[in-house]
LUMVEX-216815 format. One record per residue (C-alpha): residue number from 0; y, x, z; residue in one letter. Coordinates in steps of 0.25 Angstrom, whole numbers. Each point is the difference from the previous one (the first is absolute). Layout:
BEGIN
<atom NUM, <Y, X, Z>, "A">,
...
END
This chain:
BEGIN
<atom 0, <-47, -25, 105>, "M">,
<atom 1, <-5, -11, -8>, "A">,
<atom 2, <-3, 0, -15>, "S">,
<atom 3, <12, -10, -3>, "N">,
<atom 4, <9, 10, 8>, "D">,
<atom 5, <-5, 12, -8>, "L">,
<atom 6, <3, -8, -13>, "A">,
<atom 7, <13, -2, 4>, "R">,
<atom 8, <4, 14, 5>, "L">,
<atom 9, <10, 9, -7>, "P">,
<atom 10, <-4, 14, -3>, "V">,
<atom 11, <12, 4, 10>, "H">,
<atom 12, <-6, -8, 10>, "R">,
<atom 13, <-14, 4, -3>, "L">,
<atom 14, <5, 15, 2>, "S">,
<atom 15, <4, -3, 13>, "E">,
<atom 16, <-12, -7, 5>, "E">,
<atom 17, <-9, 12, -6>, "L">,
<atom 18, <9, 11, 7>, "M">,
<atom 19, <0, -8, 13>, "A">,
<atom 20, <-16, -1, -2>, "R">,
<atom 21, <0, -14, 3>, "R">,
<atom 22, <-7, -1, -15>, "L">,
<atom 23, <-9, 9, -6>, "S">,
<atom 24, <0, 5, -14>, "P">,
<atom 25, <-15, -4, -1>, "V">,
<atom 26, <3, -14, 4>, "D">,
<atom 27, <11, -1, -10>, "V">,
<atom 28, <-8, 6, -12>, "V">,
<atom 29, <-11, -8, 4>, "D">,
<atom 30, <8, -13, 0>, "W">,
<atom 31, <6, 2, -14>, "Y">,
<atom 32, <-13, 5, -7>, "L">,
<atom 33, <-7, -13, 6>, "A">,
<atom 34, <11, -9, -6>, "R">,
<atom 35, <-1, 8, -13>, "I">,
<atom 36, <-14, -4, 1>, "A">,
<atom 37, <3, -15, 2>, "A">,
<atom 38, <11, -2, -9>, "H">,
<atom 39, <-2, 12, -11>, "E">,
<atom 40, <-10, -8, -9>, "P">,
<atom 41, <11, -11, -3>, "K">,
<atom 42, <13, 8, 1>, "L">,
<atom 43, <-5, 11, -9>, "H">,
<atom 44, <11, 9, 6>, "A">,
<atom 45, <-9, 14, 2>, "Y">,
<atom 46, <-6, 8, -11>, "V">,
<atom 47, <-8, 8, 10>, "E">,
<atom 48, <-1, 0, 15>, "V">,
<atom 49, <-2, 13, 7>, "Y">,
<atom 50, <-6, -6, 13>, "G">,
<atom 51, <-8, 10, 5>, "D">,
<atom 52, <11, 11, -2>, "D">,
<atom 53, <10, -9, 6>, "A">,
<atom 54, <-9, -3, 12>, "R">,
<atom 55, <-3, 16, 1>, "L">,
<atom 56, <16, 3, 0>, "A">,
<atom 57, <2, -11, 11>, "A">,
<atom 58, <-9, 6, 10>, "R">,
<atom 59, <6, 14, -3>, "G">,
<atom 60, <14, -6, 2>, "A">,
<atom 61, <-5, -7, 14>, "E">,
<atom 62, <-6, 13, 5>, "A">,
<atom 63, <14, 6, -5>, "A">,
<atom 64, <9, -10, 7>, "I">,
<atom 65, <-8, -1, 12>, "R">,
<atom 66, <0, 15, 2>, "S">,
<atom 67, <16, 1, -2>, "G">,
<atom 68, <-2, 6, -14>, "H">,
<atom 69, <6, -10, -9>, "A">,
<atom 70, <7, 5, -11>, "V">,
<atom 71, <11, -11, -1>, "G">,
<atom 72, <3, -14, 3>, "P">,
<atom 73, <-9, -5, -13>, "L">,
<atom 74, <-12, 7, 4>, "H">,
<atom 75, <-11, -10, -2>, "G">,
<atom 76, <7, -10, -7>, "I">,
<atom 77, <-8, -6, -13>, "P">,
<atom 78, <7, 0, -13>, "V">,
<atom 79, <-3, -5, -15>, "A">,
<atom 80, <2, 9, -13>, "L">,
<atom 81, <2, -6, -13>, "K">,
<atom 82, <-10, 4, -11>, "D">,
<atom 83, <9, 10, -6>, "L">,
<atom 84, <1, 10, 12>, "I">,
<atom 85, <-11, 11, -1>, "E">,
<atom 86, <-8, 4, 12>, "L">,
<atom 87, <-8, 12, -4>, "E">,
<atom 88, <-14, -4, -3>, "G">,
<atom 89, <3, -14, 0>, "R">,
<atom 90, <-2, -10, -11>, "I">,
<atom 91, <14, -3, -7>, "V">,
<atom 92, <1, -10, -11>, "T">,
<atom 93, <14, -3, -2>, "G">,
<atom 94, <-5, -15, -1>, "G">,
<atom 95, <-7, 4, -13>, "S">,
<atom 96, <-16, -4, -3>, "E">,
<atom 97, <1, 13, -9>, "A">,
<atom 98, <3, 9, 12>, "W">,
<atom 99, <-11, -7, 9>, "R">,
<atom 100, <-6, 12, 4>, "G">,
<atom 101, <11, 10, 0>, "R">,
<atom 102, <2, 9, 11>, "R">,
<atom 103, <12, 6, 6>, "A">,
<atom 104, <0, 16, 0>, "T">,
<atom 105, <13, 0, 9>, "R">,
<atom 106, <7, -7, 11>, "T">,
<atom 107, <12, -8, -2>, "A">,
<atom 108, <11, 7, 9>, "T">,
<atom 109, <5, -13, 5>, "L">,
<atom 110, <-15, -2, 5>, "A">,
<atom 111, <-1, 14, 7>, "R">,
<atom 112, <13, -4, 7>, "K">,
<atom 113, <-6, -13, 6>, "L">,
<atom 114, <-13, 6, 3>, "V">,
<atom 115, <7, 12, 7>, "A">,
<atom 116, <8, -10, 9>, "Q">,
<atom 117, <-15, -5, 4>, "G">,
<atom 118, <1, -13, -9>, "M">,
<atom 119, <-14, -5, -3>, "I">,
<atom 120, <-3, -4, -15>, "V">,
<atom 121, <-8, -14, 1>, "L">,
<atom 122, <-1, 1, -17>, "G">,
<atom 123, <6, -2, -13>, "K">,
<atom 124, <6, -13, -5>, "T">,
<atom 125, <0, -6, -13>, "H">,
<atom 126, <12, 1, -10>, "T">,
<atom 127, <4, -5, -15>, "V">,
<atom 128, <-7, 9, -9>, "E">,
<atom 129, <8, 14, -2>, "F">,
<atom 130, <11, -7, 9>, "A">,
<atom 131, <5, -7, -13>, "M">,
<atom 132, <3, -13, 4>, "G">,
<atom 133, <8, -10, 10>, "G">,
<atom 134, <-9, -12, 2>, "W">,
<atom 135, <-12, 7, 7>, "G">,
<atom 136, <-10, -5, -9>, "T">,
<atom 137, <-13, 10, -5>, "N">,
<atom 138, <-8, -6, -10>, "T">,
<atom 139, <-11, 10, 2>, "R">,
<atom 140, <-1, 3, 14>, "R">,
<atom 141, <5, -12, 6>, "G">,
<atom 142, <13, -6, 5>, "T">,
<atom 143, <2, 0, 16>, "P">,
<atom 144, <1, -14, 6>, "W">,
<atom 145, <14, -3, 5>, "N">,
<atom 146, <-2, -5, 14>, "P">,
<atom 147, <11, -10, 1>, "W">,
<atom 148, <-8, -10, -7>, "D">,
<atom 149, <-15, 0, 4>, "P">,
<atom 150, <-4, -11, -11>, "A">,
<atom 151, <8, 5, -12>, "R">,
<atom 152, <0, 14, -7>, "P">,
<atom 153, <15, 4, -1>, "R">,
<atom 154, <7, 12, -4>, "T">,
<atom 155, <-1, 12, 11>, "P">,
<atom 156, <11, 8, -7>, "G">,
<atom 157, <-3, 13, -6>, "G">,
<atom 158, <-3, 11, -2>, "S">,
<atom 159, <-2, 2, 14>, "S">,
<atom 160, <-8, -13, 1>, "S">,
<atom 161, <-11, 4, 10>, "G">,
<atom 162, <11, 7, 9>, "S">,
<atom 163, <7, -11, 1>, "G">,
<atom 164, <-12, -10, 2>, "V">,
<atom 165, <-5, 9, 11>, "A">,
<atom 166, <12, 1, 8>, "V">,
<atom 167, <3, -15, -1>, "A">,
<atom 168, <-14, -5, 4>, "A">,
<atom 169, <-3, 10, 11>, "G">,
<atom 170, <-9, 9, -7>, "L">,
<atom 171, <9, 13, 3>, "A">,
<atom 172, <12, 1, 9>, "P">,
<atom 173, <8, 6, -11>, "W">,
<atom 174, <-3, 7, -14>, "A">,
<atom 175, <6, 8, -10>, "V">,
<atom 176, <4, -4, -14>, "G">,
<atom 177, <7, 4, -11>, "T">,
<atom 178, <13, -5, -8>, "D">,
<atom 179, <4, 3, -15>, "T">,
<atom 180, <7, -13, -2>, "G">,
<atom 181, <-3, -9, 11>, "G">,
<atom 182, <-15, 3, 5>, "S">,
<atom 183, <3, 2, 15>, "V">,
<atom 184, <10, -11, 0>, "R">,
<atom 185, <-7, -11, -9>, "L">,
<atom 186, <-13, -1, 9>, "P">,
<atom 187, <9, 2, 12>, "S">,
<atom 188, <8, -13, -4>, "S">,
<atom 189, <-12, -9, -4>, "W">,
<atom 190, <-9, 5, 11>, "C">,
<atom 191, <11, -1, 12>, "G">,
<atom 192, <1, 14, 5>, "I">,
<atom 193, <11, 10, 0>, "A">,
<atom 194, <-1, 11, -11>, "G">,
<atom 195, <10, 12, -4>, "L">,
<atom 196, <3, 5, -13>, "K">,
<atom 197, <4, 15, 2>, "T">,
<atom 198, <8, 9, -8>, "T">,
<atom 199, <-5, 10, -8>, "V">,
<atom 200, <-3, 12, 7>, "G">,
<atom 201, <-1, -6, 14>, "R">,
<atom 202, <-15, 0, 0>, "I">,
<atom 203, <-8, 10, -8>, "S">,
<atom 204, <-8, -5, -12>, "T">,
<atom 205, <-9, 12, 0>, "H">,
<atom 206, <-13, -5, 0>, "G">,
<atom 207, <3, -15, -4>, "V">,
<atom 208, <-4, -5, -14>, "L">,
<atom 209, <11, 0, -8>, "P">,
<atom 210, <5, -12, -10>, "L">,
<atom 211, <14, 4, -2>, "S">,
<atom 212, <4, 12, 7>, "P">,
<atom 213, <14, -2, -3>, "T">,
<atom 214, <0, -14, 8>, "L">,
<atom 215, <-12, 1, 9>, "D">,
<atom 216, <3, -1, 16>, "T">,
<atom 217, <-9, -1, 11>, "P">,
<atom 218, <4, -8, 11>, "G">,
<atom 219, <-5, -8, 13>, "P">,
<atom 220, <-5, -14, 2>, "M">,
<atom 221, <-1, -6, 14>, "A">,
<atom 222, <1, -13, 8>, "R">,
<atom 223, <14, 3, 5>, "C">,
<atom 224, <12, 9, -3>, "V">,
<atom 225, <-2, 9, 12>, "E">,
<atom 226, <-14, 3, -6>, "D">,
<atom 227, <5, 2, -14>, "A">,
<atom 228, <11, 11, 6>, "A">,
<atom 229, <-11, 7, 8>, "L">,
<atom 230, <-9, 1, -12>, "L">,
<atom 231, <10, 5, -9>, "Y">,
<atom 232, <4, 10, 10>, "A">,
<atom 233, <-13, 5, 1>, "A">,
<atom 234, <-3, 3, -14>, "M">,
<atom 235, <15, 5, -3>, "Q">,
<atom 236, <2, 14, -3>, "G">,
<atom 237, <1, 13, -8>, "A">,
<atom 238, <-13, 4, -8>, "D">,
<atom 239, <0, 14, -8>, "P">,
<atom 240, <-11, -8, -9>, "L">,
<atom 241, <11, -11, -3>, "D">,
<atom 242, <13, 7, -4>, "P">,
<atom 243, <8, -13, 1>, "R">,
<atom 244, <-2, -1, 15>, "T">,
<atom 245, <8, 14, 1>, "Q">,
<atom 246, <13, 2, 6>, "G">,
<atom 247, <0, -15, 5>, "L">,
<atom 248, <1, 1, 15>, "P">,
<atom 249, <-8, -9, 10>, "F">,
<atom 250, <7, -13, 3>, "T">,
<atom 251, <-5, -8, 13>, "D">,
<atom 252, <2, -14, -3>, "P">,
<atom 253, <-2, -3, 15>, "M">,
<atom 254, <13, 4, 7>, "P">,
<atom 255, <8, -11, -8>, "Q">,
<atom 256, <-10, -10, -2>, "L">,
<atom 257, <4, -9, 12>, "R">,
<atom 258, <15, 2, -3>, "R">,
<atom 259, <2, -13, -7>, "G">,
<atom 260, <7, -5, -12>, "V">,
<atom 261, <14, -2, 6>, "R">,
<atom 262, <11, 6, -8>, "G">,
<atom 263, <-9, 2, -13>, "L">,
<atom 264, <4, -5, -13>, "R">,
<atom 265, <-12, -6, -7>, "L">,
<atom 266, <2, -6, -14>, "A">,
<atom 267, <-6, -13, -5>, "R">,
<atom 268, <-6, 1, -14>, "M">,
<atom 269, <7, -6, -11>, "P">,
<atom 270, <1, -14, -4>, "E">,
<atom 271, <-7, 3, -13>, "V">,
<atom 272, <-12, 6, 7>, "E">,
<atom 273, <-4, -13, 8>, "R">,
<atom 274, <-4, -7, -13>, "A">,
<atom 275, <-14, 7, 1>, "V">,
<atom 276, <-4, -5, 14>, "A">,
<atom 277, <-6, -12, 3>, "S">,
<atom 278, <8, -10, 11>, "A">,
<atom 279, <-9, 4, 12>, "E">,
<atom 280, <2, 15, -2>, "V">,
<atom 281, <16, -4, -2>, "L">,
<atom 282, <-1, -7, 12>, "A">,
<atom 283, <-5, 10, 9>, "A">,
<atom 284, <8, 10, -7>, "Y">,
<atom 285, <13, -7, 4>, "D">,
<atom 286, <-5, -2, 14>, "A">,
<atom 287, <-2, 14, 1>, "S">,
<atom 288, <14, 4, -4>, "L">,
<atom 289, <5, -11, 10>, "A">,
<atom 290, <-9, 7, 11>, "E">,
<atom 291, <6, 14, -3>, "L">,
<atom 292, <13, -5, 0>, "E">,
<atom 293, <0, -6, 13>, "R">,
<atom 294, <-6, 13, 5>, "L">,
<atom 295, <12, 7, -3>, "G">,
<atom 296, <-1, 5, -15>, "A">,
<atom 297, <10, -4, -10>, "Q">,
<atom 298, <-6, -7, -13>, "I">,
<atom 299, <8, 5, -11>, "V">,
<atom 300, <-1, -3, -16>, "P">,
<atom 301, <-3, 11, -9>, "V">,
<atom 302, <2, 2, -16>, "K">,
<atom 303, <-11, 8, -6>, "L">,
<atom 304, <1, 7, -12>, "P">,
<atom 305, <-13, -6, -6>, "F">,
<atom 306, <-9, -11, 2>, "L">,
<atom 307, <-13, 3, 7>, "F">,
<atom 308, <-8, -4, -13>, "S">,
<atom 309, <8, 11, -7>, "D">,
<atom 310, <-8, 9, 7>, "V">,
<atom 311, <-13, -4, -4>, "A">,
<atom 312, <-2, 5, -14>, "A">,
<atom 313, <5, 14, 3>, "T">,
<atom 314, <-8, 1, 13>, "N">,
<atom 315, <-12, -6, -7>, "L">,
<atom 316, <2, 11, -11>, "L">,
<atom 317, <-1, 12, 9>, "I">,
<atom 318, <-12, -6, 8>, "M">,
<atom 319, <-8, -2, -13>, "A">,
<atom 320, <3, 13, -6>, "A">,
<atom 321, <-3, 8, 12>, "E">,
<atom 322, <-12, -9, 4>, "S">,
<atom 323, <-5, 2, -15>, "Y">,
<atom 324, <2, 15, 0>, "A">,
<atom 325, <-8, 0, 13>, "L">,
<atom 326, <-12, -9, -4>, "L">,
<atom 327, <0, 0, -15>, "H">,
<atom 328, <-14, 5, -1>, "E">,
<atom 329, <-5, -13, 7>, "L">,
<atom 330, <9, -10, -5>, "I">,
<atom 331, <-4, 5, -14>, "D">,
<atom 332, <-14, -1, 1>, "D">,
<atom 333, <-3, -14, -3>, "E">,
<atom 334, <-15, 1, 7>, "Q">,
<atom 335, <7, 3, 13>, "A">,
<atom 336, <-2, -11, 10>, "P">,
<atom 337, <15, -2, 3>, "L">,
<atom 338, <7, -14, 5>, "D">,
<atom 339, <5, -7, -13>, "P">,
<atom 340, <13, -2, 5>, "H">,
<atom 341, <3, 13, 5>, "V">,
<atom 342, <-5, 7, -13>, "R">,
<atom 343, <13, -5, -8>, "P">,
<atom 344, <10, 2, 10>, "R">,
<atom 345, <-4, 16, 0>, "I">,
<atom 346, <-4, 0, -15>, "A">,
<atom 347, <15, -5, -3>, "A">,
<atom 348, <4, 15, 3>, "G">,
<atom 349, <-7, 5, -13>, "R">,
<atom 350, <11, -4, -8>, "A">,
<atom 351, <11, 6, 8>, "I">,
<atom 352, <7, 11, -7>, "T">,
<atom 353, <5, 13, 8>, "A">,
<atom 354, <14, -3, -4>, "R">,
<atom 355, <-1, -14, 6>, "A">,
<atom 356, <-7, 4, 13>, "Y">,
<atom 357, <12, 11, 3>, "Y">,
<atom 358, <10, -10, -5>, "E">,
<atom 359, <-6, -11, 11>, "A">,
<atom 360, <1, 11, 10>, "L">,
<atom 361, <15, 3, -3>, "Q">,
<atom 362, <3, -15, 0>, "A">,
<atom 363, <-6, 0, 13>, "R">,
<atom 364, <8, 11, 6>, "E">,
<atom 365, <13, -7, -6>, "A">,
<atom 366, <-5, -14, 6>, "M">,
<atom 367, <-1, 7, 15>, "K">,
<atom 368, <14, 5, -1>, "R">,
<atom 369, <5, -13, -3>, "Q">,
<atom 370, <-8, -7, 10>, "F">,
<atom 371, <4, 9, 11>, "A">,
<atom 372, <15, -2, -3>, "A">,
<atom 373, <-1, -15, 0>, "A">,
<atom 374, <-7, 1, 14>, "L">,
<atom 375, <11, 8, 5>, "D">,
<atom 376, <3, -4, 14>, "G">,
<atom 377, <-12, -8, 2>, "V">,
<atom 378, <-11, 4, 9>, "D">,
<atom 379, <-11, -10, -6>, "A">,
<atom 380, <-3, -10, -12>, "L">,
<atom 381, <-8, -12, 4>, "L">,
<atom 382, <-10, -6, -9>, "T">,
<atom 383, <-13, -8, 0>, "P">,
<atom 384, <-12, 9, -1>, "T">,
<atom 385, <-7, -11, -9>, "T">,
<atom 386, <6, -11, -8>, "A">,
<atom 387, <-12, -8, 5>, "T">,
<atom 388, <-10, -2, 11>, "T">,
<atom 389, <-14, 4, -4>, "A">,
<atom 390, <-6, -7, -13>, "L">,
<atom 391, <-15, -5, -3>, "P">,
<atom 392, <-6, 12, -6>, "V">,
<atom 393, <-5, -10, -12>, "E">,
<atom 394, <16, -3, -3>, "E">,
<atom 395, <4, 14, -2>, "V">,
<atom 396, <5, 5, -13>, "D">,
<atom 397, <-5, 15, -1>, "Q">,
<atom 398, <11, 3, -12>, "T">,
<atom 399, <11, -2, 10>, "T">,
<atom 400, <2, 7, 14>, "G">,
<atom 401, <6, -4, 13>, "P">,
<atom 402, <9, 12, 3>, "A">,
<atom 403, <14, -7, -5>, "H">,
<atom 404, <6, 3, 15>, "Y">,
<atom 405, <-8, 13, 2>, "T">,
<atom 406, <0, 8, -13>, "R">,
<atom 407, <15, 5, 1>, "F">,
<atom 408, <-3, 7, 13>, "G">,
<atom 409, <-9, 10, -7>, "N">,
<atom 410, <7, 2, -11>, "F">,
<atom 411, <13, 2, 7>, "L">,
<atom 412, <-6, 10, 10>, "D">,
<atom 413, <3, -9, 12>, "L">,
<atom 414, <-8, -4, 12>, "C">,
<atom 415, <-3, -15, 5>, "A">,
<atom 416, <-7, -7, 10>, "L">,
<atom 417, <-7, -13, -1>, "A">,
<atom 418, <-3, -9, 13>, "L">,
<atom 419, <-4, -16, 2>, "P">,
<atom 420, <13, -9, 1>, "N">,
<atom 421, <-7, -13, -1>, "G">,
<atom 422, <-11, -9, -4>, "A">,
<atom 423, <-2, -9, -14>, "G">,
<atom 424, <-9, -10, -3>, "A">,
<atom 425, <-14, 0, 7>, "G">,
<atom 426, <6, 11, 9>, "G">,
<atom 427, <0, 11, -10>, "L">,
<atom 428, <9, 11, 3>, "P">,
<atom 429, <14, 3, -7>, "T">,
<atom 430, <7, 14, 1>, "S">,
<atom 431, <13, 7, 3>, "L">,
<atom 432, <3, 13, -7>, "Q">,
<atom 433, <10, 10, 5>, "I">,
<atom 434, <4, 9, -9>, "V">,
<atom 435, <8, 13, 4>, "C">,
<atom 436, <4, 13, -7>, "R">,
<atom 437, <-10, 11, -4>, "G">,
<atom 438, <-4, 7, 14>, "Y">,
<atom 439, <6, -10, 9>, "D">,
<atom 440, <-13, -6, 5>, "E">,
<atom 441, <4, 0, 14>, "A">,
<atom 442, <11, -9, -4>, "T">,
<atom 443, <-9, -10, -7>, "A">,
<atom 444, <-9, 0, 13>, "L">,
<atom 445, <10, -1, 9>, "R">,
<atom 446, <6, -13, -8>, "I">,
<atom 447, <-15, -5, 0>, "G">,
<atom 448, <-3, 2, 14>, "W">,
<atom 449, <12, -7, 4>, "A">,
<atom 450, <-3, -12, -8>, "Y">,
<atom 451, <-15, -1, 3>, "Q">,
<atom 452, <3, 0, 16>, "E">,
<atom 453, <11, -12, -2>, "A">,
<atom 454, <-10, -8, -9>, "T">,
<atom 455, <-14, 4, 4>, "G">,
<atom 456, <-6, -4, -14>, "W">,
<atom 457, <-9, 12, 2>, "H">,
<atom 458, <-7, -6, 12>, "L">,
<atom 459, <-7, -11, -10>, "R">,
<atom 460, <-14, 3, -4>, "Q">,
<atom 461, <-9, -5, -11>, "P">,
<atom 462, <-10, -12, 3>, "P">,
<atom 463, <-12, 7, 4>, "Q">,
END
């Protein structure tokens, strides 16, 4: 198989080739490592690449598959992990220069699940420091280069910036990110890939460095919706080390993935929310609604009990209070080499009282009930994922954030899928967000698959 064919091969097809022995895991891993070596100096997606270990694992996978001992259809598939996910004995920095030499003493449950299914970890990908930021920038450890503009540094999206760049640029077939206010969906939007924000408890956070435990959720990032569904299923499941995963039955998204959208009721966002988005993002959004209607969905209006921006202050209060409680020793150490944009975001938690934090949690529960009532009878709410295409890094205002359309999903315990839905100026990707009730990831993926197959926006690749 030619290199350009492998670059376009989604994981579900790659799996078929490996299981049929038409491709070797050794060749696949070598190809990805060669591509990383060629492009990583500029793209800066990876914190560390595990080349020797990945090749060793690939040889083992090849022997297992050829001898009839494959542990499953994902045996031999490479994967990249965000640098919040612990692997025992490996460096885990959380995107912080202060933790440059920090070694994990445990392995995250989600990583154990992936390795147990035969996946091969290529390495760790860059993140915004402590995952506290949506632009994807990292002042001290470096900002990954959005591959859609080879000439000018643009926002890759954060905090899972390296994962988004690695998948978009073909430095990994898929990757794992985390999402506390949009950190899977924002890089998915600006890097032109699919990313699923899961509901709290769907995927264990044991062994994932926390930012805001109330809101943190791991999620898959992939080139297409079917691959995102596969990786989501591979990480999902109960974990005795994470109580929030207990009592949730495993839900396989694959049986209903191809059922289409005919008969589903999909809500367009209120008119007032359109004012935030650029003209090219709105054009892509409107075209997406028209396409889903053509496919048989009913597009309906919805009256929401509050604006998306009304969520921001309470959501940020919870994030700041929890992140400061976890990180106060570093934040309060003026000599610690921290990102100057991240420190004040977390330091804001210093002034939050226990009463204010408790009241924020209570307000959140009330708003969740109000929002659920407003969406009664609706299968999904559709919005843009980001208000603009990727911005030049030098134009970013670090006192603001790009999470207008994503933050409410975490705050209200919803799930949401981001996927490419168009191209703006210079070919920069736009993105559609499909927001569903908590624990209804299967419906979000089903809607996304139908749209993706009808439009083909996911087939575009960066110009490199």
